[in-house]
N, C-alpha and C positions, 0 to 999 in steps of 0.2 A: 477627290481621285487626279492623280498626278497626268499631264499631257507629254509625250515624248514622239517626237517628228523623226523618221527617218530617212536620211535622203544617202540612197544610193544606188547606182546601173544595176545592181546586180541581183535578179530576184531572189534568187536561192538564201542569199546572208539578210538580206529586207526580210525575207520569210523564218526563218531562224530568230532574228533578233524576233520580231514582234511578234510570235509564236510563243519566245519566251515572257516577253513584257505582260503581254495580254495575262499570260499566266499568274503572273506578279499582280494583276489587278490594276496597269497603267491603261491608259488610252492611249493608241497610237495612229499616226497616219504616217503616210509614208508618200515619197515621192523620188521621182527615180532620177530626176533635175534640177536643178537649183531654179531654172524657172517655175518649174510644177510646184516647186515648196514657195517661193516669193507668190506665186500667185495666191497659193492658201493663205497666208501670212497676210497678204496684203488686201484678201476680202473679208479677215478676220473671221473665217468660221470658227475658230475656237481659238482660246488661250493657249498656246506650248509653253511649257516650262522649260524643256531641253530641246537642241536640237543634235540630233547625232546625225555629222556629217562625214563623209566620205570623200577624202578630198584630191581622189584622183576622177571623181565624178567631172565631165567635160564642164568648164566654165566654172568648177568647183575656187570657193574663196570666202573666208569668212568674213571679209570686208562686203560682201554685197549684200549680207541680213544685216550690217550696222545699224543702217537707217530706218532700218523695220522695228529692231527689238530693243533700240537704243531707250527708248522711253518702259522697256517692259521688266520683266527681272527673267526672263528668258534668257538661257543660257547656251551657248556653241560650242559643242565639243567632235573636236577631232577624233574619231574612230579609227586611224589607219595607227597611230603608235601603243595605242594602249591594249588594244585589240588585234591578236591576228585575222585573218580571213577564216581559219579555222578554231575558232575558241572554241571552250566547253561552254557548257552552260553555268557550270561554276565559274569562269573565269569571266564570265558574262555578267553574273549575278553580284561577283566582289566590285566591277568595274562601274556597276548601275550603284549601286551601295556607296562608295567612293562620290560620284558626280552629285546624287540627290541630295 
């Protein structure tokens, strides 16, 4: 089972994406800040296949994850351009298909 981490400060968005991903049998972890995400990754609590990163999270920058994910197969994907904040479940489904 693939694991996706969602990094976004908007709890409603996170819950909507998380709910959809869990219905599709993904393991999902969430973080509201880069710091939370980095701490979870550094603790290596789980292998993360994809990080969905909302780039307007304070301090967000894909580069902060680079040292941690360089030696793994973890993908870092910005969700700002491909997904609107009000995307439908169908749009989310297509987006996930493309990145997996």
